PALOKE-475759 format. One line per field, with one value per atom (N, C-alpha, C, CB): residue number from 1; residue in three letters; x, y negated, z negated. Coordinates in Angstrom, 2 decimals, m for minus. Glycine has a CB too. Example, Ala and Ser with C-alpha at 12.3 -4.5 7.8 and 13.67 -1.06 7.14 Angstrom:
BEGIN
k [1,1,1,1,2,2,2,2]
r [ALA,ALA,ALA,ALA,SER,SER,SER,SER]
c1 [13.19,12.30,13.20,11.31,12.85,13.67,12.90,14.08]
c2 [5.69,4.50,3.30,4.47,2.25,1.06,m0.03,0.60]
c3 [m7.80,m7.80,m7.80,m9.05,m7.08,m7.14,m7.87,m5.72]
//
This chain:
BEGIN
k [1,1,1,1,2,2,2,2,3,3,3,3,4,4,4,4,5,5,5,5,6,6,6,6,7,7,7,7,8,8,8,8,9,9,9,9,10,10,10,10,11,11,11,11,12,12,12,12,13,13,13,13,14,14,14,14,15,15,15,15,16,16,16,16,17,17,17,17,18,18,18,18,19,19,19,19,20,20,20,20,21,21,21,21,22,22,22,22,23,23,23,23,24,24,24,24,25,25,25,25,26,26,26,26,27,27,27,27,28,28,28,28,29,29,29,29,30,30,30,30,31,31,31,31,32,32,32,32,33,33,33,33,34,34,34,34,35,35,35,35,36,36,36,36,37,37,37,37,38,38,38,38,39,39,39,39,40,40,40,40,41,41,41,41,42,42,42,42,43,43,43,43,44,44,44,44,45,45,45,45,46,46,46,46,47,47,47,47,48,48,48,48,49,49,49,49,50,50,50,50,51,51,51,51,52,52,52,52,53,53,53,53,54,54,54,54,55,55,55,55,56,56,56,56,57,57,57,57,58,58,58,58,59,59,59,59,60,60,60,60,61,61,61,61,62,62,62,62,63,63,63,63,64,64,64,64,65,65,65,65,66,66,66,66,67,67,67,67,68,68,68,68,69,69,69,69,70,70,70,70,71,71,71,71,72,72,72,72,73,73,73,73,74,74,74,74,75,75,75,75,76,76,76,76,77,77,77,77,78,78,78,78,79,79,79,79,80,80,80,80,81,81,81,81,82,82,82,82,83,83,83,83,84,84,84,84,85,85,85,85,86,86,86,86,87,87,87,87,88,88,88,88,89,89,89,89,90,90,90,90,91,91,91,91,92,92,92,92,93,93,93,93,94,94,94,94,95,95,95,95,96,96,96,96,97,97,97,97,98,98,98,98,99,99,99,99,100,100,100,100,101,101,101,101,102,102,102,102,103,103,103,103,104,104,104,104,105,105,105,105,106,106,106,106,107,107,107,107,108,108,108,108,109,109,109,109]
r [UNK,UNK,UNK,UNK,UNK,UNK,UNK,UNK,UNK,UNK,UNK,UNK,UNK,UNK,UNK,UNK,UNK,UNK,UNK,UNK,UNK,UNK,UNK,UNK,UNK,UNK,UNK,UNK,UNK,UNK,UNK,UNK,UNK,UNK,UNK,UNK,UNK,UNK,UNK,UNK,UNK,UNK,UNK,UNK,UNK,UNK,UNK,UNK,UNK,UNK,UNK,UNK,UNK,UNK,UNK,UNK,UNK,UNK,UNK,UNK,UNK,UNK,UNK,UNK,UNK,UNK,UNK,UNK,UNK,UNK,UNK,UNK,UNK,UNK,UNK,UNK,UNK,UNK,UNK,UNK,UNK,UNK,UNK,UNK,UNK,UNK,UNK,UNK,UNK,UNK,UNK,UNK,UNK,UNK,UNK,UNK,UNK,UNK,UNK,UNK,UNK,UNK,UNK,UNK,UNK,UNK,UNK,UNK,UNK,UNK,UNK,UNK,UNK,UNK,UNK,UNK,UNK,UNK,UNK,UNK,UNK,UNK,UNK,UNK,UNK,UNK,UNK,UNK,UNK,UNK,UNK,UNK,UNK,UNK,UNK,UNK,UNK,UNK,UNK,UNK,UNK,UNK,UNK,UNK,UNK,UNK,UNK,UNK,UNK,UNK,UNK,UNK,UNK,UNK,UNK,UNK,UNK,UNK,UNK,UNK,UNK,UNK,UNK,UNK,UNK,UNK,UNK,UNK,UNK,UNK,UNK,UNK,UNK,UNK,UNK,UNK,UNK,UNK,UNK,UNK,UNK,UNK,UNK,UNK,UNK,UNK,UNK,UNK,UNK,UNK,UNK,UNK,UNK,UNK,UNK,UNK,UNK,UNK,UNK,UNK,UNK,UNK,UNK,UNK,UNK,UNK,UNK,UNK,UNK,UNK,UNK,UNK,UNK,UNK,UNK,UNK,UNK,UNK,UNK,UNK,UNK,UNK,UNK,UNK,UNK,UNK,UNK,UNK,UNK,UNK,UNK,UNK,UNK,UNK,UNK,UNK,UNK,UNK,UNK,UNK,UNK,UNK,UNK,UNK,UNK,UNK,UNK,UNK,UNK,UNK,UNK,UNK,UNK,UNK,UNK,UNK,UNK,UNK,UNK,UNK,UNK,UNK,UNK,UNK,UNK,UNK,UNK,UNK,UNK,UNK,UNK,UNK,UNK,UNK,UNK,UNK,UNK,UNK,UNK,UNK,UNK,UNK,UNK,UNK,UNK,UNK,UNK,UNK,UNK,UNK,UNK,UNK,UNK,UNK,UNK,UNK,UNK,UNK,UNK,UNK,UNK,UNK,UNK,UNK,UNK,UNK,UNK,UNK,UNK,UNK,UNK,UNK,UNK,UNK,UNK,UNK,UNK,UNK,UNK,UNK,UNK,UNK,UNK,UNK,UNK,UNK,UNK,UNK,UNK,UNK,UNK,UNK,UNK,UNK,UNK,UNK,UNK,UNK,UNK,UNK,UNK,UNK,UNK,UNK,UNK,UNK,UNK,UNK,UNK,UNK,UNK,UNK,UNK,UNK,UNK,UNK,UNK,UNK,UNK,UNK,UNK,UNK,UNK,UNK,UNK,UNK,UNK,UNK,UNK,UNK,UNK,UNK,UNK,UNK,UNK,UNK,UNK,UNK,UNK,UNK,UNK,UNK,UNK,UNK,UNK,UNK,UNK,UNK,UNK,UNK,UNK,UNK,UNK,UNK,UNK,UNK,UNK,UNK,UNK,UNK,UNK,UNK,UNK,UNK,UNK,UNK,UNK,UNK,UNK,UNK,UNK,UNK,UNK,UNK,UNK,UNK,UNK,UNK,UNK,UNK,UNK,UNK,UNK,UNK,UNK,UNK,UNK,UNK,UNK,UNK,UNK,UNK,UNK,UNK,UNK,UNK]
c1 [6.32,7.16,8.27,7.73,8.54,9.60,10.97,9.39,11.97,13.34,13.81,14.30,13.39,13.76,13.14,13.34,11.90,11.25,11.97,9.78,12.37,13.11,14.41,13.40,15.12,16.40,16.18,17.07,15.15,14.90,14.51,13.79,13.64,13.15,14.20,11.91,15.05,16.03,17.34,16.28,17.57,18.84,19.97,19.20,19.62,20.60,20.44,20.45,21.55,21.48,21.00,22.86,20.04,19.49,19.30,18.13,20.27,20.17,20.49,21.06,20.82,21.12,20.71,22.64,20.62,20.34,21.44,18.93,21.72,22.76,22.07,23.72,22.26,21.62,22.63,20.94,22.15,22.94,23.06,22.29,24.20,24.33,23.31,25.72,22.74,21.74,20.46,21.39,20.30,19.11,19.05,19.10,20.20,20.22,19.58,21.65,19.88,19.27,17.77,19.92,17.36,15.93,15.20,15.75,15.79,15.16,15.11,15.93,16.14,16.14,15.01,17.51,14.84,13.75,12.41,13.80,12.21,10.94,10.69,10.96,11.70,11.56,11.18,12.87,11.82,11.53,10.12,12.58,9.73,8.40,7.32,8.27,7.54,6.59,6.50,6.99,7.64,7.65,6.90,9.09,6.88,6.15,4.66,6.72,4.26,2.85,2.36,2.06,3.28,2.85,2.50,3.95,1.47,1.07,2.04,m0.38,1.99,2.84,2.47,2.71,1.19,0.78,1.40,m0.75,1.38,2.00,3.50,1.73,4.13,5.57,5.86,6.11,5.02,5.20,5.09,4.14,4.14,4.00,5.28,2.81,5.83,7.07,8.21,7.45,8.33,9.40,9.23,9.43,7.97,7.72,8.12,6.25,7.78,8.15,9.67,7.57,10.36,11.82,12.42,12.36,11.85,12.36,12.17,11.66,11.18,10.96,11.90,9.51,12.79,13.78,13.31,14.22,12.16,11.60,11.84,10.09,11.98,12.09,10.69,12.72,10.54,9.22,8.84,9.16,9.66,9.45,8.12,10.57,7.64,6.35,5.24,6.08,5.31,4.34,4.42,4.57,5.62,5.82,5.27,7.32,5.50,4.98,3.46,5.42,2.80,1.35,0.90,0.84,1.61,1.29,1.44,2.19,2.52,2.77,1.70,4.17,1.31,0.27,m1.04,0.07,m1.40,m2.63,m2.53,m2.94,m1.38,m1.18,m1.24,0.17,m0.66,m0.69,m2.13,0.18,m2.90,m4.30,m5.09,m4.94,m4.83,m5.49,m5.12,m5.11,m3.85,m3.40,m4.03,m1.86,m4.10,m4.71,m6.20,m4.50,m6.90,m8.32,m8.50,m8.93,m7.63,m7.71,m7.44,m6.72,m6.47,m6.17,m7.36,m4.92,m8.02,m9.20,m10.32,m9.70,m10.49,m11.48,m11.16,m11.55,m9.89,m9.48,m9.66,m8.02,m9.42,m9.61,m11.09,m9.10,m11.98,m13.42,m13.81,m14.25,m13.29,m13.59,m13.06,m12.97,m11.85,m11.27,m12.16,m9.87,m12.62,m13.46,m14.78,m13.74,m15.36,m16.61,m16.39,m17.21,m15.31,m15.02,m14.71,m13.83,m14.04,m13.76,m15.06,m12.83,m15.99,m17.29,m18.05,m18.12,m18.00,m18.67,m18.01,m18.67,m16.70,m15.99,m16.38,m14.45,m16.50,m16.92,m18.34,m16.82,m19.20,m20.59,m20.62,m21.43,m19.78,m19.75,m19.26,m18.85,m18.28,m17.75,m18.81,m16.51,m19.72,m20.75,m22.02,m21.09,m22.10,m23.30,m23.42,m23.28,m24.57,m24.90,m25.46,m25.93,m24.86,m25.35,m26.84,m24.55,m27.37,m28.80,m29.66,m29.12,m29.09,m29.85,m29.76,m29.35,m29.15,m28.98,m30.31,m27.87,m30.76,m32.04,m31.82,m33.13,m32.70,m32.59,m31.35,m32.56,m30.77,m29.56,m28.38,m29.22,m28.18,m27.15,m27.30,m25.71,m27.65,m27.91,m26.64,m28.60,m25.48,m24.22,m24.14,m22.98,m24.44,m24.36,m25.62,m24.09,m26.77,m28.05,m28.38,m29.16,m27.84,m28.20,m27.62,m27.74]
c2 [m21.93,m23.09,m22.70,m23.63,m23.57,m23.31,m23.58,m24.17,m22.96,m23.08,m24.54,m22.20,m25.29,m26.70,m27.50,m27.28,m27.17,m27.85,m27.57,m27.42,m26.32,m25.94,m26.73,m24.42,m26.81,m27.53,m29.01,m27.39,m29.60,m31.02,m31.28,m31.51,m30.47,m30.70,m30.37,m29.88,m29.40,m28.99,m29.73,m27.52,m30.34,m31.01,m30.04,m31.83,m28.79,m27.76,m27.39,m26.51,m27.34,m26.94,m25.50,m27.10,m25.29,m23.95,m23.64,m23.82,m23.96,m23.78,m22.38,m24.74,m21.51,m20.14,m19.20,m19.96,m17.95,m16.92,m15.88,m16.27,m15.30,m14.28,m12.93,m14.53,m12.07,m10.76,m9.67,m10.52,m8.64,m7.44,m6.73,m6.50,m6.15,m5.44,m4.32,m4.87,m3.79,m2.73,m3.21,m2.20,m4.52,m5.06,m4.62,m6.59,m4.41,m3.98,m2.60,m3.97,m1.70,m0.36,m0.46,0.56,m1.32,m1.52,m2.06,m2.48,m3.06,m3.64,m2.64,m4.89,m1.83,m0.79,0.21,m0.06,0.59,1.49,0.88,1.83,m0.38,m1.06,m1.05,m2.51,m1.36,m1.37,0.02,m1.85,1.06,2.43,2.85,3.43,2.47,2.82,2.13,2.43,0.88,0.18,0.86,m1.30,1.27,1.95,3.27,2.18,3.90,5.15,4.91,5.92,3.64,3.32,3.13,4.36,3.07,2.84,1.37,3.25,1.12,m0.26,m0.89,m0.32,m2.19,m2.87,m2.44,m4.40,m2.17,m1.69,m0.33,m1.62,0.57,1.88,1.74,2.78,0.88,0.66,0.11,m0.31,m0.81,m1.37,m0.27,m2.49,0.66,1.78,2.61,2.67,2.90,3.70,2.96,4.01,1.67,0.88,0.82,m0.54,0.67,0.62,1.93,0.32,3.05,4.35,4.46,5.51,4.08,4.14,3.19,3.78,1.98,1.00,1.47,m0.35,2.36,2.93,4.10,3.37,4.39,5.44,6.83,5.45,6.92,8.21,8.45,8.28,9.71,9.99,9.89,11.42,9.10,8.88,9.86,7.50,10.86,11.71,12.46,12.71,12.90,13.59,12.61,14.16,11.40,10.37,10.06,9.09,9.92,9.63,10.76,9.41,11.99,13.14,13.07,14.47,12.69,12.53,11.41,12.27,10.30,9.17,9.57,7.95,10.29,10.71,11.70,11.35,12.61,13.59,12.88,14.61,11.88,11.13,10.33,10.19,9.72,8.92,9.81,8.18,11.01,11.96,12.39,13.19,12.68,13.07,11.94,13.45,10.69,9.54,9.44,8.24,9.63,9.55,10.65,9.63,11.86,12.97,12.73,14.29,12.19,11.87,10.80,11.40,9.81,8.74,9.28,7.61,10.18,10.79,11.60,11.70,12.32,13.09,12.15,13.98,11.06,10.05,9.46,8.93,9.16,8.61,9.63,8.15,10.91,11.95,12.05,13.32,11.97,11.99,10.77,12.02,9.60,8.39,8.50,7.15,9.05,9.25,10.16,9.84,11.27,12.20,11.55,13.44,10.78,10.10,9.06,9.43,8.31,7.30,7.94,6.43,9.08,9.78,10.23,10.99,10.74,11.16,9.96,11.85,8.84,7.63,7.10,6.55,7.19,6.73,7.60,6.77,8.90,9.79,9.47,11.28,9.22,8.85,7.52,8.75,6.57,5.26,5.38,4.29,6.26,6.44,7.02,7.35,7.81,8.44,7.58,9.81,6.54,5.70,4.77,4.89,4.76,3.77,2.57,4.34,1.39,0.22,m0.05,m1.00,0.37,0.17,1.03,0.47,2.10,3.00,2.61,4.43,1.49,1.07,0.54,m0.03,1.12,0.71,0.44,1.81,m0.37,m0.69,m1.52,0.59,m1.31,m2.06,m1.60,m1.90,m0.31,0.25,1.77,m0.18,2.32,3.76,4.59,4.12,3.99,4.73,5.13,3.87,4.20,4.45,5.09,3.16,4.67,5.11,6.57,4.24,7.13,8.52,9.50,8.86]
c3 [m16.93,m16.71,m15.73,m18.06,m14.80,m13.83,m14.43,m12.58,m13.86,m14.39,m14.37,m13.58,m13.35,m13.29,m14.42,m11.96,m14.78,m15.91,m17.22,m16.01,m17.40,m18.61,m18.69,m18.64,m17.58,m17.55,m17.89,m16.17,m17.31,m17.53,m18.98,m16.60,m19.52,m20.88,m21.95,m21.13,m21.67,m22.67,m22.56,m22.56,m21.39,m21.17,m20.86,m22.37,m20.61,m20.29,m18.83,m21.21,m18.10,m16.69,m16.61,m15.99,m15.75,m15.61,m14.13,m16.37,m13.34,m11.91,m11.43,m11.23,m12.32,m11.92,m13.05,m11.57,m12.71,m13.70,m13.64,m13.47,m14.76,m14.85,m14.96,m16.06,m13.95,m13.92,m14.20,m12.58,m14.87,m15.09,m13.73,m16.19,m13.41,m12.14,m11.94,m12.03,m13.04,m12.94,m12.23,m14.33,m12.13,m11.47,m10.01,m11.56,m9.38,m7.98,m7.82,m7.44,m8.76,m8.73,m8.95,m9.80,m9.87,m10.17,m8.94,m11.38,m8.30,m7.11,m5.96,m6.67,m5.82,m4.78,m5.06,m4.72,m6.34,m6.69,m6.33,m8.19,m6.67,m6.37,m4.87,m6.89,m4.09,m2.62,m2.11,m1.95,m2.60,m2.15,m2.60,m2.71,m3.80,m4.30,m3.48,m5.79,m3.11,m2.24,m0.88,m2.08,m0.34,0.96,0.89,1.43,m0.29,m0.47,m0.68,m1.65,m0.74,m0.86,m2.28,m0.23,m3.25,m4.62,m4.79,m5.62,m5.58,m5.85,m6.85,m6.38,m6.96,m7.94,m9.36,m7.80,m9.61,m10.93,m11.23,m11.03,m10.24,m10.43,m10.68,m9.22,m9.92,m10.09,m11.47,m9.01,m11.93,m13.27,m14.33,m13.54,m14.15,m15.09,m15.14,m14.69,m13.98,m13.92,m14.61,m12.43,m14.32,m14.95,m16.46,m14.36,m16.91,m18.35,m19.02,m18.63,m18.38,m18.94,m19.04,m18.07,m17.96,m17.93,m18.97,m16.52,m19.08,m20.04,m21.48,m19.84,m21.69,m23.03,m23.29,m23.19,m22.33,m22.52,m22.14,m23.92,m21.50,m21.11,m19.62,m21.45,m19.22,m17.79,m17.15,m17.54,m16.10,m15.52,m14.41,m14.98,m14.18,m13.00,m13.00,m12.89,m14.16,m14.22,m13.81,m15.64,m14.32,m13.97,m12.47,m14.81,m11.96,m10.53,m9.67,m10.22,m10.08,m9.32,m9.23,m9.97,m10.30,m10.29,m9.36,m11.69,m9.41,m8.52,m7.06,m8.84,m6.76,m5.38,m4.93,m5.25,m5.80,m5.44,m5.12,m6.58,m5.95,m5.69,m4.39,m6.85,m4.17,m2.95,m1.72,m3.00,m1.81,m0.70,m0.41,m1.01,m1.45,m1.27,m0.61,m2.62,m1.02,m0.40,1.07,m1.14,1.39,2.79,3.62,2.87,3.07,3.81,4.04,3.04,3.05,3.21,4.28,1.88,4.26,5.27,6.67,4.95,6.80,8.10,8.61,8.00,7.71,8.11,8.57,6.94,7.86,8.23,9.61,7.17,9.84,11.13,12.26,11.08,11.98,12.99,13.37,12.47,12.38,12.68,13.51,11.37,13.16,13.92,15.35,13.23,15.51,16.84,17.68,16.73,17.10,17.83,18.25,16.97,17.35,17.68,18.77,16.43,18.67,19.70,21.05,19.26,21.05,22.31,22.96,22.07,22.15,22.68,23.24,21.59,22.54,23.02,24.29,21.93,24.37,25.57,26.77,25.36,26.57,27.65,28.08,27.21,27.09,27.41,28.16,26.11,27.74,28.41,29.84,27.63,30.07,31.42,32.35,31.40,31.80,32.61,32.70,32.05,31.93,31.84,33.03,30.53,33.63,34.66,33.93,35.74,34.08,33.36,33.59,33.76,34.71,34.98,34.07,36.44,33.53,32.66,31.18,32.84,30.90,29.51,28.97,29.39,27.85,27.25,25.77,27.45,25.21,23.79,23.52,22.95,22.36,22.02,22.87,20.53,22.96,23.82,23.82,23.35,24.96,25.00,24.85,26.30,25.01,24.78,23.32,25.18,22.46,21.01,20.47,20.26,20.97,20.40,20.71,20.91,21.76,22.10,21.14,23.48]
//
């Protein structure tokens, strides 16, 4: 239910919300965690751990390690793609269009 619906049905003005100043720190954490590549589900896990009164740093360290491994794997994949594309570009530069056979001899060779 939207805040306007609550206000209308209850007869109580609900045009604003009162937030604890600590919300700014929480929102800053969420923004930084997103910038680090954590998903909203991962961020929710960290917040839940913290809200339960536990330090979430061990959990965060694990999330970061997994995210780093994913990024490194992706970089390796991109490096392989770059190398293959560079080889194809060199082949294309040397290709005489009259010698093109099949679907495309640049790729097929």
